Each structure stands twice: as structure tokens, then as C-alpha cells.
C-alpha positions in Angstrom: 111.5 124.3 89.1 109.5 121.3 90.3 110.3 117.6 90.3 107.6 115.0 90.7 108.2 111.4 91.7 105.2 109.1 91.2 105.8 105.5 92.2 103.5 102.6 91.6 103.7 98.9 92.3 102.4 97.0 89.4 101.7 93.2 89.3 103.8 91.3 86.8 100.8 90.4 84.7 99.8 94.1 84.3 103.3 95.6 83.5 103.0 95.4 79.7 99.6 97.1 79.7 100.7 99.7 82.3 103.8 100.6 80.2 101.7 100.8 77.0 99.4 103.4 78.7 102.2 105.2 80.4 104.0 105.6 77.1 100.9 107.3 75.6 100.8 109.6 78.7 104.5 110.5 78.4 104.3 111.2 74.7 101.4 113.6 75.1 102.9 115.2 78.3 106.2 115.9 76.6 104.4 118.2 74.2 103.1 120.4 77.0 104.5 123.9 77.6 106.5 123.9 80.8 107.4 120.3 80.8 111.2 119.8 80.9 111.2 116.0 81.1 108.8 113.2 81.8 110.4 109.7 82.2 109.3 106.3 83.3 111.8 104.3 85.4 111.9 100.8 86.8 113.6 99.6 89.9 116.5 97.4 89.1 115.9 95.2 92.1 112.1 94.9 91.8 110.7 95.0 88.3 107.2 95.6 89.7 108.2 99.1 90.9 107.6 101.7 88.3 107.8 105.4 88.6 107.4 108.6 86.6 110.1 111.2 87.1 109.0 114.6 85.9 110.5 118.1 85.8 108.3 121.2 85.4 109.0 124.9 85.1 106.7 125.6 88.0 103.6 124.5 90.0 101.3 126.4 87.7 102.2 124.3 84.6 102.1 121.1 86.7 98.6 122.0 87.8 97.6 122.6 84.2 99.1 119.2 83.3 96.9 117.4 85.8 93.8 118.9 84.2 94.6 117.9 80.6 92.5 115.4 78.8 95.3 112.9 78.4 96.0 113.0 82.2 92.4 112.7 83.2 91.8 109.8 80.8 95.0 107.8 81.1 95.9 108.1 84.8 92.6 106.4 85.9 93.5 103.5 83.5 97.0 103.3 85.1 95.4 103.3 88.6 93.3 100.2 87.7 96.5 98.2 86.9 98.6 98.9 90.0 98.5 97.5 93.5 97.2 99.9 96.2 97.8 103.6 96.1 100.7 105.3 94.2 103.3 107.2 96.1 103.4 110.8 94.8 105.9 113.4 96.1 106.5 116.9 94.7 109.8 118.6 95.2 111.1 122.1 94.6 114.6 122.4 93.2 116.7 124.5 95.5 120.0 124.7 93.6 
């Protein structure tokens, strides 16, 4: 199993729009085969820090996800609303 942590820093004036787009992405992604969960979280100490937490059956389904039309359409829109680059880490569950 694979866990993805994708963190972004979003200026306060962009948070509502960012969350609107992220919700669409989450709704479509949760329909995909191989997705176990796909959640948006917010740092309790810094409301500008938002992150997706994702769980996938394997890398193959994650790779397919990153080629879907909703991913390739909505992620660039999210990128326009954040500060700098996102922090993306992919982890394998060991036990």
C-alpha cells in the first residue's frame, strides 16, 4: 500500500477557492479503483498549510490517478493558488 502526503502553503485570500477545487478533485478521485482514501487536512497552527493525505492499493493505481482528466485539469488550477512549490512525498506502508 502507498501513502501520499502532498502539502501546499496557500495564501489566506486563496484558501476558499483552493478548497473548492480540491473538493472536486477529492470527489472524483474517491471514485477511482484502487483509491482507499483521499482527504484534505489543514494545519491546526497555521491555516495556510493544507495537505492531501492519500492511500492507494499500489503505485500502478497511483500512476493511473495522476493521468486522469480530473487530476490533469484540477491540479494545475490548485498550483496557481499556492505559494511556491508543493511538498510531495510518497511512502510505502511496511506494516
